[in-house]
C-alpha positions as CSV (number, residue, x, y, z in Angstrom):
1,Y,12.4,13.5,-3.6
2,T,9.8,10.8,-4.1
3,N,8.3,7.8,-2.3
4,I,7.6,6.0,-5.6
5,D,10.8,4.7,-7.1
6,D,8.9,2.3,-9.4
7,P,5.8,4.0,-10.9
8,S,4.8,0.6,-12.5
9,V,3.5,-0.4,-9.1
10,H,0.7,2.1,-9.5
11,F,0.2,2.7,-13.3
12,Q,1.0,0.7,-16.4
13,T,0.1,0.6,-20.1
14,A,-0.5,-2.6,-21.9
15,L,-0.7,-3.2,-25.7
16,Y,-2.6,-6.2,-27.1
17,T,-4.3,-7.7,-30.1
18,G,-8.0,-8.6,-29.7
19,N,-9.3,-12.1,-30.3
20,G,-13.0,-11.7,-30.0
21,G,-13.2,-14.3,-27.3
22,T,-11.5,-14.7,-23.9
23,L,-8.2,-12.9,-23.6
24,A,-5.9,-12.5,-20.6
25,V,-3.7,-9.3,-20.9
26,T,-0.5,-9.4,-18.9
27,N,1.5,-6.4,-18.0
28,D,5.3,-6.2,-18.7
29,G,6.3,-3.4,-16.2
30,N,9.0,-3.7,-13.5
31,S,6.4,-4.7,-11.0
32,D,3.2,-6.7,-11.1
33,L,0.1,-4.5,-11.2
34,Q,-3.4,-5.6,-10.3
35,P,-5.4,-2.8,-11.8
36,D,-8.5,-1.2,-10.2
37,L,-9.3,1.2,-13.1
38,V,-8.8,-0.1,-16.7
39,W,-9.3,2.3,-19.7
40,T,-9.2,0.5,-23.0
41,K,-9.2,2.0,-26.5
42,K,-9.0,0.3,-29.9
43,R,-6.1,1.8,-31.9
44,S,-6.6,0.3,-35.3
45,D,-10.2,1.3,-35.9
46,T,-13.1,3.4,-34.6
47,S,-14.3,2.3,-31.2
48,H,-15.4,3.8,-27.9
49,N,-13.1,4.6,-24.9
50,A,-14.2,2.1,-22.3
51,L,-13.6,2.5,-18.5
52,V,-14.2,-0.3,-16.0
53,D,-13.2,-0.2,-12.3
54,S,-13.2,-2.7,-9.5
55,S,-15.5,-0.6,-7.3
56,R,-18.4,-0.7,-9.8
57,G,-17.3,-4.3,-10.8
58,A,-16.0,-6.0,-13.9
59,T,-18.2,-5.8,-17.0
60,K,-19.6,-2.4,-15.9
61,Q,-18.4,-0.1,-18.8
62,I,-18.7,3.6,-19.1
63,Y,-17.4,5.5,-22.1
64,S,-15.4,8.7,-21.9
65,N,-16.4,9.8,-25.4
66,L,-20.2,9.4,-24.8
67,T,-22.8,10.7,-22.4
68,A,-24.3,7.1,-22.2
69,A,-25.2,5.5,-18.9
70,E,-23.2,2.5,-17.6
71,E,-23.6,-0.7,-19.5
72,T,-23.0,-4.3,-18.5
73,V,-21.1,-6.0,-21.3
74,S,-18.4,-8.7,-21.6
75,G,-15.5,-6.3,-21.8
76,V,-13.1,-6.4,-18.8
77,T,-14.3,-9.5,-17.0
78,A,-11.6,-9.8,-14.3
79,F,-8.8,-7.8,-12.6
80,N,-5.8,-10.1,-12.4
81,T,-2.7,-10.1,-10.3
82,D,-0.8,-8.6,-13.2
83,G,-3.3,-7.4,-15.8
84,F,-6.9,-8.1,-16.7
85,T,-9.1,-10.5,-18.6
86,L,-11.4,-9.6,-21.5
87,G,-14.5,-11.1,-22.8
88,S,-15.9,-11.0,-26.3
89,N,-17.1,-7.4,-26.4
90,G,-15.8,-5.8,-29.5
91,T,-15.2,-2.4,-27.9
92,A,-12.3,-3.8,-25.8
93,N,-11.6,-7.0,-27.6
94,G,-12.5,-7.0,-31.3
95,N,-11.0,-9.8,-33.2
96,G,-7.7,-8.8,-34.9
97,G,-7.8,-5.2,-33.7
98,T,-4.9,-3.5,-31.9
99,F,-5.7,-2.1,-28.5
100,V,-4.3,-0.2,-25.5
101,G,-5.2,-0.7,-21.9
102,W,-4.2,2.1,-19.4
103,Q,-4.4,0.8,-15.8
104,W,-4.3,2.5,-12.4
105,K,-4.1,0.7,-9.0
106,A,-6.4,1.7,-6.1
107,N,-6.9,-0.8,-3.3
108,G,-7.3,-4.2,-4.9
109,G,-11.1,-3.8,-5.0
110,T,-11.4,-3.4,-1.3
111,T,-13.8,-0.5,-0.5
112,A,-14.9,1.3,2.6
113,S,-17.9,3.3,3.6
114,N,-17.1,7.0,4.1
115,T,-19.3,9.3,6.2
116,D,-17.1,12.4,6.2
117,G,-19.7,14.3,4.1
118,T,-23.5,14.8,4.3
119,I,-23.8,12.1,1.6
120,T,-22.3,8.6,2.4
121,T,-19.8,7.4,-0.3
122,T,-18.0,4.2,-0.9
123,T,-14.3,4.8,-1.4
124,Q,-11.4,2.7,-2.6
125,V,-8.1,4.5,-2.0
126,N,-4.5,4.3,-2.9
127,S,-3.0,7.0,-0.7
128,D,0.6,6.3,-1.8
129,A,-0.3,7.2,-5.4
130,G,-2.9,9.8,-4.6
131,F,-5.8,8.0,-6.3
132,S,-9.3,7.2,-5.1
133,I,-12.4,5.7,-6.8
134,V,-15.6,7.0,-5.2
135,T,-19.2,5.8,-5.8
136,W,-22.4,7.2,-4.2
137,A,-26.1,7.6,-4.6
138,G,-26.9,11.2,-5.5
139,G,-28.6,13.3,-2.9
140,G,-28.8,16.8,-4.3
141,T,-26.4,19.5,-3.2
142,G,-24.2,18.1,-0.4
143,S,-20.7,17.1,0.6
144,L,-19.1,13.8,-0.2
145,G,-16.0,12.1,1.3
146,H,-13.3,11.3,-1.3
147,G,-11.0,9.4,1.0
148,L,-7.6,10.8,0.0
149,G,-6.8,12.6,3.3
150,E,-5.3,15.4,1.2
151,V,-6.9,18.0,-1.1
152,P,-7.3,16.4,-4.5
153,D,-5.9,18.3,-7.5
154,M,-8.3,17.0,-10.1
155,W,-11.4,14.8,-10.3
156,I,-13.6,13.3,-13.0
157,V,-17.3,12.5,-12.4
158,K,-19.8,10.4,-14.4
159,N,-23.5,9.7,-13.8
160,R,-23.9,5.9,-14.1
161,D,-27.7,5.9,-14.6
162,Y,-28.4,8.7,-17.1
163,A,-27.1,9.9,-20.4
164,V,-25.4,13.1,-19.4
165,S,-21.9,14.6,-19.8
166,W,-18.9,13.9,-17.7
167,A,-17.6,16.7,-15.4
168,V,-14.0,17.4,-14.7
169,G,-12.8,19.8,-12.0
170,F,-9.7,21.2,-10.3
171,S,-9.1,22.4,-6.8
172,D,-6.9,25.2,-8.0
173,S,-9.5,27.8,-8.9
174,S,-7.2,29.6,-11.2
175,I,-7.1,26.7,-13.7
176,L,-10.8,26.7,-14.6
177,G,-11.9,29.9,-13.0
178,G,-13.8,28.9,-9.9
179,T,-16.2,26.5,-8.3
180,S,-18.8,27.1,-11.0
181,N,-16.6,26.0,-13.9
182,Y,-15.9,22.5,-15.3
183,L,-14.8,20.7,-18.4
184,S,-16.7,17.8,-20.1
185,L,-14.5,14.8,-20.8
186,N,-16.8,13.6,-23.6
187,T,-16.8,16.9,-25.6
188,T,-14.4,19.2,-27.3
189,G,-15.9,22.2,-25.6
190,A,-14.2,24.9,-23.6
191,V,-14.8,25.6,-19.9
192,S,-18.5,25.5,-19.0
193,T,-20.3,27.1,-16.1
194,Y,-23.0,25.7,-13.7
195,N,-23.8,27.6,-10.5
196,N,-21.4,26.3,-7.9
197,I,-21.1,22.8,-9.5
198,W,-18.3,22.1,-7.0
199,G,-20.0,23.8,-4.1
200,S,-19.7,27.3,-2.6
201,S,-16.7,26.2,-0.4
202,P,-13.5,24.8,-1.7
203,V,-12.8,21.1,-1.7
204,N,-10.7,20.1,1.4
205,S,-8.7,17.1,2.6
206,S,-11.9,15.2,3.5
207,V,-14.8,16.2,1.3
208,I,-15.9,17.9,-1.8
209,T,-19.3,19.7,-2.2
210,M,-21.2,19.1,-5.4
211,A,-24.3,20.8,-6.7
212,G,-27.6,19.0,-7.2
213,D,-27.0,18.8,-11.0
214,R,-27.8,15.7,-13.0
215,S,-24.2,15.5,-14.2
216,V,-22.7,15.2,-10.6
217,N,-25.2,14.7,-7.8
218,I,-28.9,14.6,-8.5
219,S,-31.1,12.6,-6.1
220,G,-32.0,9.1,-7.4
221,D,-29.0,8.6,-9.7
222,D,-25.8,6.6,-9.0
223,Y,-22.4,8.2,-9.6
224,V,-18.7,7.3,-9.9
225,A,-15.7,9.7,-9.6
226,Y,-12.0,9.4,-9.9
227,F,-9.9,11.7,-7.6
228,F,-6.3,12.5,-8.1
229,K,-3.6,14.1,-5.9
230,A,-0.2,14.9,-7.3
231,K,2.7,12.8,-5.9
232,Q,6.2,14.1,-6.5
233,G,8.1,11.8,-9.0
234,Y,4.9,10.0,-10.0
235,S,2.0,12.3,-11.0
236,K,1.2,15.9,-11.8
237,F,-2.0,17.9,-12.7
238,G,-2.1,21.5,-13.8
239,S,-2.1,23.9,-16.6
240,Y,0.2,25.9,-19.0
241,V,-0.2,28.6,-21.6
242,G,0.6,27.7,-25.2
243,N,2.8,29.8,-27.5
244,G,1.8,28.5,-31.0
245,N,5.5,27.8,-31.7
246,A,7.4,24.7,-32.6
247,N,9.7,25.7,-29.8
248,G,6.8,25.2,-27.5
249,P,6.4,25.5,-23.8
250,F,8.2,23.1,-21.5
251,I,6.0,21.6,-18.7
252,Y,8.1,20.4,-15.7
253,T,6.7,17.3,-14.1
254,G,9.7,16.1,-12.1
255,F,9.5,12.7,-13.9
256,K,9.7,11.1,-17.3
257,P,6.0,10.8,-18.3
258,A,4.6,7.5,-19.3
259,W,1.1,8.9,-20.0
260,I,-0.2,12.4,-20.7
261,M,-3.6,13.9,-21.4
262,V,-4.1,17.5,-22.4
263,K,-7.1,19.7,-23.2
264,D,-7.3,23.4,-24.3
265,T,-9.7,25.1,-21.9
266,Q,-10.5,28.1,-24.1
267,S,-11.5,26.8,-27.5
268,S,-14.5,24.8,-28.6
269,G,-13.4,22.1,-31.0
270,D,-10.3,21.0,-29.3
271,N,-10.0,17.3,-28.3
272,W,-8.7,15.6,-25.2
273,Q,-5.4,14.3,-26.5
274,I,-3.8,11.2,-25.0
275,L,-0.1,10.3,-25.5
276,D,1.9,7.4,-23.9
277,T,5.4,6.0,-24.3
278,K,4.2,2.4,-24.8
279,R,2.5,3.2,-28.1
280,D,5.3,5.6,-29.1
281,P,8.6,5.3,-27.3
282,H,10.5,7.7,-29.5
283,N,10.6,11.5,-29.7
284,P,8.8,13.4,-31.0
285,Q,5.6,11.7,-29.8
286,L,3.4,11.2,-32.8
287,K,0.7,8.7,-31.9
288,Y,-2.4,10.1,-30.2
289,L,-5.8,8.9,-29.1
290,Q,-8.7,11.1,-27.9
291,A,-10.8,10.7,-24.8
292,D,-13.8,12.5,-26.4
293,N,-13.5,10.7,-29.7
294,A,-14.0,7.1,-31.0
295,N,-11.5,7.6,-33.8
296,A,-8.6,5.3,-34.5
297,E,-5.1,6.3,-33.4
298,G,-3.8,9.3,-35.3
299,S,-0.3,10.6,-36.0
300,F,0.9,14.2,-35.6
301,T,4.0,15.8,-34.1
302,F,3.1,16.6,-30.5
303,V,5.8,16.7,-27.9
304,D,9.2,15.5,-26.8
305,I,9.1,13.3,-23.7
306,L,12.0,14.3,-21.4
307,S,13.5,13.0,-18.2
308,N,11.7,15.7,-16.1
309,G,8.7,16.7,-18.2
310,F,7.5,17.3,-21.8
311,K,7.9,20.0,-24.4
312,F,5.7,20.9,-27.3
313,R,7.3,20.7,-30.8
314,S,4.7,21.8,-33.3
315,T,2.5,24.8,-34.1
316,Y,-1.3,24.5,-33.7
317,S,-4.3,26.5,-34.9
318,V,-6.3,24.2,-32.6
319,G,-5.1,21.9,-29.9
320,P,-2.8,21.9,-26.9
321,N,-0.4,24.7,-27.9
322,V,-2.5,27.5,-29.2
323,N,-0.9,30.9,-28.6
324,G,-2.1,32.4,-25.4
325,H,-4.5,29.6,-24.6
326,K,-4.6,27.9,-21.2
327,T,-4.4,24.1,-21.5
328,I,-4.8,21.6,-18.7
329,Y,-2.8,18.4,-18.3
330,M,-2.6,15.2,-16.3
331,A,0.5,13.1,-16.4
332,F,1.8,9.8,-14.8
333,A,5.4,8.7,-14.6
334,E,7.6,6.1,-16.3
335,N,10.5,7.1,-14.1
336,P,11.0,9.7,-11.4
337,F,13.7,12.3,-12.2
338,T,15.5,11.4,-8.9
339,T,15.0,8.3,-6.7
340,S,14.0,8.3,-3.1
341,T,17.8,8.0,-2.2
342,G,18.7,11.1,-4.4
343,I,20.1,9.2,-7.4
344,P,19.2,10.7,-10.8
345,T,17.5,8.0,-12.9
């Protein structure tokens, strides 16, 4: 059923209180996790969503709620054997603030040059978990190796040098409507269109083609992208249609989710909502943060987290259960529904 009996090997969430100085954050999952992507967010007050990865290097922050270029600050300063170390930067470590740190494992910071496409990339791959971090120098319209060895389900791209929006794509053309459509992680907007932003041919197991647009691949700018491939019992990426009802849709994942992000694709004004079972271990899930917003943690009835998926439990005039609206999701597991030896967990 799954090759990942313990999802904490590949993904964990840590809660911590900032001290405004040097702070080592240690994970408490079943397994030790040395993260390669750390996404921090202040819960108690307004502050940006900060992403740091081991391919770009510690202290190199980009912000999911901003168009801003990469900054070098004393945020995440080291990736440790079971967590990460923070410096004095207030975005990730403001004194007395409460924070969350979402963490994904790639390859321990070890990268490789990838020449599968017309543009050479630097890849860091965790093939077991279906995750790769890819960096490259933009070259105009061309193909880029992503390193997964499988067709990725979802990817998230950011220009590191220029203040321009993030771009999110899916390989399933039915989700966003084709290779010209994308979502922006830093905005509440619906699906946007740019001519063949993901190339005229579909992404395959080796490469993705990107247009020569400033947001994804213009010559002279540096980029980073995070690629994801669903792994049974550990991760899933897709879409569903809302019904606007408190007896909302059930989304089958095949695992008990530890982390979920959802976004309505059809309405402008709908946020990227993030839920996790570390901040809120009880049903219904109430505590949300937003990838496109610097706001403090909010509370609203969202979903029940179940052993094999999640189910919406409230009505919405905007948000992830609007009647008839397609909403995308990405989810990572706390536990698989069934272990590799066929035992229900």
